[in-house]
C-alpha positions as CSV (number, residue, x, y, z in Angstrom):
1,M,-5.0,14.5,14.3
2,S,-3.5,11.4,12.1
3,T,0.2,10.1,12.1
4,H,1.8,9.8,8.7
5,I,4.4,7.0,7.7
6,T,6.3,5.5,4.9
7,V,6.8,2.1,4.1
8,T,9.4,0.5,2.2
9,G,9.2,-3.3,2.3
10,N,9.1,-6.6,0.3
11,L,5.2,-8.2,-0.1
12,T,4.4,-11.2,2.0
13,R,1.6,-12.2,0.1
14,D,-0.1,-11.4,-2.8
15,P,-3.0,-8.8,-2.8
16,E,-6.4,-10.1,-2.6
17,I,-9.5,-7.8,-3.4
18,R,-12.3,-7.6,-1.6
19,Y,-15.4,-5.8,-2.1
20,T,-17.9,-4.2,0.7
21,R,-21.3,-4.8,0.7
22,E,-21.8,-1.3,-1.2
23,G,-19.3,-2.2,-4.0
24,Q,-15.8,-0.9,-2.5
25,A,-12.7,-2.1,-2.9
26,S,-10.1,-3.4,-0.7
27,V,-7.3,-4.6,-0.5
28,L,-4.7,-5.7,2.3
29,L,-1.4,-5.8,1.6
30,G,1.4,-7.3,3.9
31,I,4.8,-5.7,4.2
32,A,8.1,-7.4,5.7
33,V,10.7,-4.3,6.6
34,N,14.3,-5.6,6.8
35,R,16.6,-3.8,9.3
36,R,20.6,-4.5,9.0
37,W,23.0,-3.0,10.9
38,Q,26.6,-4.1,12.4
39,D,27.7,-4.8,16.2
40,R,30.0,-1.9,16.6
41,E,32.1,-4.2,19.4
42,T,31.5,-8.1,17.9
43,R,31.4,-7.0,14.0
44,E,28.9,-9.1,13.6
45,W,26.0,-8.6,10.8
46,E,22.5,-8.7,12.8
47,E,19.3,-8.2,11.3
48,S,15.7,-7.7,12.6
49,T,12.3,-7.7,10.5
50,S,9.1,-5.8,11.4
51,F,5.8,-6.8,9.7
52,F,3.1,-4.3,8.7
53,D,-0.8,-5.1,7.7
54,V,-1.3,-2.5,5.1
55,V,-4.9,-1.0,3.7
56,C,-5.8,0.2,0.2
57,W,-9.5,1.3,-0.9
58,R,-10.9,2.3,-4.2
59,D,-8.9,2.3,-6.8
60,L,-5.9,2.0,-5.0
61,A,-6.8,-1.1,-4.6
62,E,-7.8,-2.3,-7.6
63,H,-4.6,-1.1,-9.2
64,A,-2.6,-2.7,-5.9
65,A,-3.8,-6.3,-6.6
66,M,-3.4,-5.9,-10.8
67,S,0.2,-4.5,-10.4
68,L,1.9,-6.5,-7.3
69,T,3.0,-9.9,-6.0
70,K,4.2,-11.3,-3.0
71,G,8.4,-10.9,-2.6
72,M,8.1,-7.5,-4.6
73,R,9.6,-3.9,-2.9
74,V,7.0,-1.5,-2.3
75,M,6.9,2.1,-1.2
76,V,3.7,2.7,0.8
77,A,2.7,6.2,2.1
78,G,-0.2,6.6,3.9
79,R,-1.6,7.1,7.8
80,L,-1.4,5.0,11.2
81,E,-5.3,4.3,12.4
82,Q,-5.9,1.8,15.0
83,R,-9.2,-0.1,15.2
84,S,-11.0,-2.0,17.9
85,W,-13.3,-5.1,17.7
86,E,-14.4,-7.8,19.8
87,T,-14.0,-11.6,19.1
88,E,-16.7,-13.9,19.4
89,L,-15.4,-15.3,22.7
90,G,-15.7,-11.4,24.1
91,E,-12.4,-10.8,23.8
92,R,-11.5,-6.6,23.0
93,R,-9.2,-6.5,19.8
94,T,-6.9,-3.5,18.8
95,K,-4.5,-3.3,16.0
96,V,-2.6,-0.7,14.4
97,E,-2.4,-0.5,10.1
98,V,-1.8,1.8,7.3
99,V,-3.9,3.0,5.7
100,A,-2.5,3.9,1.9
101,D,-2.4,6.9,0.0
102,E,0.1,6.0,-2.3
103,V,1.4,2.8,-3.2
104,G,4.0,2.3,-5.8
105,P,6.8,-0.4,-6.7
106,S,10.8,0.2,-5.1
107,L,12.9,1.1,-8.1
108,R,16.1,0.7,-5.7
109,F,16.8,-3.2,-7.7
110,A,13.9,-3.1,-10.2
111,T,12.7,-1.5,-12.3
112,A,9.0,-0.5,-13.7
113,E,6.3,0.0,-16.4
114,V,3.7,2.2,-15.6
115,H,0.3,2.4,-17.2
116,R,-2.0,5.0,-16.8
117,Q,-6.1,4.2,-15.9
118,E,-8.3,6.6,-16.7
119,R,-10.5,8.3,-14.2
120,A,-13.7,7.5,-13.8
121,G,-15.9,9.8,-15.9
122,A,-12.7,11.0,-17.7
123,S,-12.9,11.8,-21.3
124,E,-10.7,10.0,-23.3
125,D,-10.0,12.9,-26.3
126,P,-9.4,16.0,-24.5
127,V,-11.5,19.3,-26.0
128,A,-9.1,21.2,-28.1
129,L,-10.6,24.5,-27.9
130,D,-10.3,26.9,-30.7
131,P,-8.7,30.5,-30.4
132,A,-11.8,32.2,-32.0
133,D,-14.7,30.3,-30.4
134,A,-12.8,31.7,-26.4
């Protein structure tokens, strides 16, 4: 069972693309999500920020690296995954990350221009079928 999540916030750093030994592209995004509310008693505004690490793979990673920059407001849909590892000192560490299925710019405070990328193996010109050939 996986937990699906949608996060909207600002990128805390420029995406940095990396490749696995097998040539698989990956990008780690840092997203800051701000929440602001007014205290009912004091009428003072209060604010809280949560930080999320988001992992993108393959084409999504490459597109994110080419399209996104620090400070941009983005929307991420994905699933929560927990991973564990052991440090050089033998300490056990655990981290929960968002593994992205979709990433896009938020249009709440900005506009965006979208350029479609051809999929690997897709032909540039679809073949038109003549009805007489059917």
